[in-house]
VMD Tcl script that draws the C-alpha trace (Angstrom):
set ca {
  {91.85 83.33 108.37}
  {92.54 86.09 110.87}
  {92.64 86.27 113.84}
  {94.73 83.21 114.76}
  {95.07 84.36 118.30}
  {94.78 87.68 119.96}
  {97.65 87.82 122.41}
  {98.31 90.72 124.68}
  {101.21 92.83 123.45}
  {102.64 95.20 126.03}
  {104.72 98.16 124.85}
  {106.10 100.03 127.81}
  {103.08 100.25 130.09}
  {100.50 100.03 127.29}
  {98.63 96.85 126.36}
  {97.25 96.00 122.93}
  {95.08 93.12 121.78}
  {96.88 92.08 118.61}
  {96.11 89.86 115.69}
  {99.12 87.90 114.44}
  {100.74 87.85 110.99}
  {103.41 85.14 110.94}
  {103.48 83.77 107.39}
  {104.56 85.28 104.05}
  {100.97 85.54 102.78}
  {99.87 87.29 105.98}
  {102.87 89.64 105.85}
  {101.92 90.66 102.30}
  {98.25 91.15 103.17}
  {98.81 93.03 106.42}
  {95.75 95.16 107.14}
  {94.49 95.36 103.56}
  {90.73 94.75 103.64}
  {90.68 95.05 107.43}
  {88.35 97.41 109.28}
  {90.14 100.40 110.84}
  {91.88 99.52 114.09}
  {90.24 100.65 117.32}
  {92.21 102.03 120.24}
  {93.98 99.16 121.97}
  {94.07 96.95 118.85}
  {96.95 96.09 116.57}
  {98.49 93.69 114.10}
  {101.75 92.08 115.20}
  {104.06 90.84 112.47}
  {106.32 88.06 113.74}
  {109.32 87.20 111.57}
  {111.58 84.12 111.88}
  {114.73 86.24 111.85}
  {115.92 89.77 112.37}
  {116.38 91.80 109.17}
  {115.82 95.25 107.75}
  {112.06 95.47 106.99}
  {110.27 97.63 104.45}
  {106.51 98.19 104.56}
  {104.20 99.96 102.16}
  {100.61 101.19 102.36}
  {99.41 99.98 98.96}
  {95.66 99.26 98.92}
  {95.24 100.32 102.56}
  {92.09 102.24 103.46}
  {93.19 103.93 106.70}
  {96.37 105.43 108.21}
  {98.40 103.63 110.89}
  {101.39 104.02 113.16}
  {104.18 101.45 112.60}
  {106.30 100.40 115.57}
  {109.61 98.66 114.73}
  {110.70 96.09 117.35}
  {113.99 94.23 117.83}
  {114.86 91.83 120.64}
  {111.92 92.93 122.77}
  {112.51 96.67 122.43}
  {111.12 99.51 120.28}
  {113.88 100.67 117.92}
  {111.84 103.14 115.88}
  {108.44 104.09 114.56}
  {106.50 105.77 111.77}
  {103.64 108.05 112.77}
  {100.56 108.40 110.57}
  {101.57 106.25 107.59}
  {98.87 107.16 105.08}
  {97.22 104.92 102.48}
  {98.66 105.27 98.97}
  {99.14 103.37 95.76}
  {102.40 101.83 96.94}
  {104.85 104.57 96.00}
  {105.93 105.33 99.57}
  {108.06 102.78 101.40}
  {108.70 102.78 105.14}
  {111.91 101.09 106.25}
  {112.95 100.05 109.73}
  {115.91 101.93 111.23}
  {117.72 98.61 111.72}
  {117.14 94.88 111.84}
  {113.75 93.97 113.32}
  {112.09 90.70 114.24}
  {108.63 92.10 114.99}
  {106.52 95.02 113.83}
  {103.35 96.32 115.47}
  {100.81 98.27 113.45}
  {98.39 100.35 115.52}
  {95.79 103.04 114.92}
  {97.21 106.32 113.61}
  {98.04 108.73 116.42}
  {98.18 106.05 119.11}
  {101.98 105.92 119.37}
  {102.19 109.60 120.19}
  {99.04 109.68 122.35}
  {100.26 106.77 124.47}
  {103.84 108.01 124.72}
  {105.49 104.97 123.12}
  {109.17 105.80 122.66}
  {112.34 104.24 121.37}
  {113.75 101.90 123.99}
  {110.34 100.90 125.39}
  {110.27 97.20 126.30}
  {107.90 94.95 124.34}
  {106.46 91.63 125.53}
  {103.92 89.22 124.06}
  {101.71 86.93 126.14}
}
mol new
graphics top color blue
foreach p $ca { graphics top sphere $p radius 0.5 }
foreach p [lrange $ca 0 end-1] q [lrange $ca 1 end] { graphics top cylinder $p $q radius 0.2 }
display resetview
């Protein structure tokens, strides 16, 4: 079913072409079964409300960086979340309404920091 659309997501000065996950089934699936993300690609989770979010890497085949977003701003991140059998949980540092998953190492390489503005076109 993916991709629905591939909007441009801008984080700070960096643009990503992102697939969208905006339904419960897509949130559960995430990037499971997906080819590794290339530089400049991502998966944007869009939630109907702002809440604490917890992600896991169960059944994933490649590592990612997780960028937590609230009200159009980066509020935290996880670098190099590795695939596992679901034992490790990654929780947002506060309520989030969007989450961007990108290729492992990209957050650091591109200098994405807390407070960076986020927009979706």
